[in-house]
N, C-alpha and C positions, 0 to 999 in steps of 0.2 A: 161676333156676332155684332160685337157693339158697331156704331159708326163710328168714320175716323174722327182724329181733331184734326186738327191745320199741317200740328208739326207732325204728324203721320202722311196726310195728304202731301204735303211737301217733297218730302222724303220718297213716298212711293213715284211721284208727278202725277198725282191726279188730281190736274188743272180740275175739272168739271165741279171736283168735291171743294177744292182748296176755293174755286171762287166761291162758290154756294155759302163755304163760312163765311169770307172776308165780306158778303153784301150782307150778311146779318150781324156780323160782328170785327167792322176791318178794324180795331183797334189791335187786334189779335197779331198781326202784321208786325207790332212793337213789343209785342210779347217774347220774354225771356223763359226758356224751360229751365227746368230743375239743374239740368247738367251746364247751362251758361249759356245756349245756343238758342239763336234765333230760330223759327221757322226757314227763314233767308239762307243763314248758315246749312242747315238741314236742306232747303232745294238747289242752293247749287250745289253741295257736295255729292247728296245720290238722285236728287229730279232732274226736272227739265227745263228748257230758257221758256215757255210758256209760265210754268208754276213762279219762276224767279222772277218774269216779269208782272205775273198777277200779283205778288207781295209788294213790290214798290209800286207797281200801281196804287195798292193801298194802304202806302206811306212806311214801309218799311225802310231802315236806314242804310241805305249799301257802306257806310264808312264807320259801322259799328262793330268794336271788335267783342269776341265773345267775352264772355261774365267768366273766368275761366284763367287758369293759368298759361292756355296756351294762348290767348288773345289774336284770333284768327279773324281775319275779315272773311265775309261771302267770298272774297275773290281769292284768297287764299284758299278756303276751303275748293273753290272749282277750279283752282289752277293743278290744284294735287291729285283730284282726280282726273285731269288731260279733257274737264268740258269746256271746251273751247266756245261753243255756243250761250254757253252760261258768262263764261269769260267776257262776252264780246258785249252782251246784257248788261251784267254788269260796271263794265267801262263806261260805258254809254249812259249810264244812270251818275256817272261821276263817283265811282269807288275810287279814293283815292290809290293811286299805282305803286306809288312807293311806300306805302304801310308796312310797319314790320310787327311780323310775330314775335309769339319766342323765341330767343336765339339770336334778336335782329336778322332773322330771315325777309326778305320780299317776296310778292309772287315771281319775282323775276327769277330770283335763285332757284324758286322749286321747277318754273318750267324749262330752265338751265338742265337743271339735275335730270329732269326726268326727259331730257332729248326732246322737248315739245319745241321744235323750231317756229310751227307756226303760230305759239303762244308766243315763242318770245319775240318773234315779227310783233303780233297785236299788244305787247306791253311796251314796244318800245315807240309803237307809232301812238303811243296812247303820251308817251313822255317819262316813260319808265328811263329811270339811271342807272346806267348799267358799272356805276364807278360805286356802289354802297357795295359797302363791306358787311358782314354779319359777327356776330360774338366773336367768331373763332380770326374773325380776319381775311376772308373768301368771298375773291366776288362772285358774281353769277358765274363768267367766265371757268373759274376755278374749281366751281361744284360741276358745272359740266365735263371739264375734263377731267375731274376726278371720276364720275359717273360713266367713264369711258364715250363721252359724245366730244369728241376732240374736235371735227370739225366743225359746229356748233361752239365751242370754246374757242377755236379760233375768228370764228364771225365776231361775237360781240369782241374778241380785244380789237378786232380791226376797226371797230368804230361804221363797218356796213350796214349789218343791222338797224 
């Protein structure tokens, strides 16, 4: 019965409530929750592109890693949940495409592992480096191949994507 806070509204995709909160307290867009995530991380992972855009418009930082051991950026969150619209909004806002999270993983590694060709192509069109290797020495193509996405791995290896 209690009203939603910004973190909850962002995660639930409740853009109307989120915009109301941000109108009253824009600094909420830059706050970090007890778990180390911002509302932008939650919107990118659970929420919708309008919520992501509302938070960015209020000053949320698309380049801020989570303040926990995961070190994920909102872009990593969106890619891991296969939310292409959220990925696009974050890239358009200047999210660093080759930022690394825990284990040296980039967004391209995750998209390749998930077999998300459209997201892989989006990341590459924004300058993602297909040659970055993670902490185990694996490239995005190797992640794709290991996850059973041979055609995507071949595409990444060929340099055509």
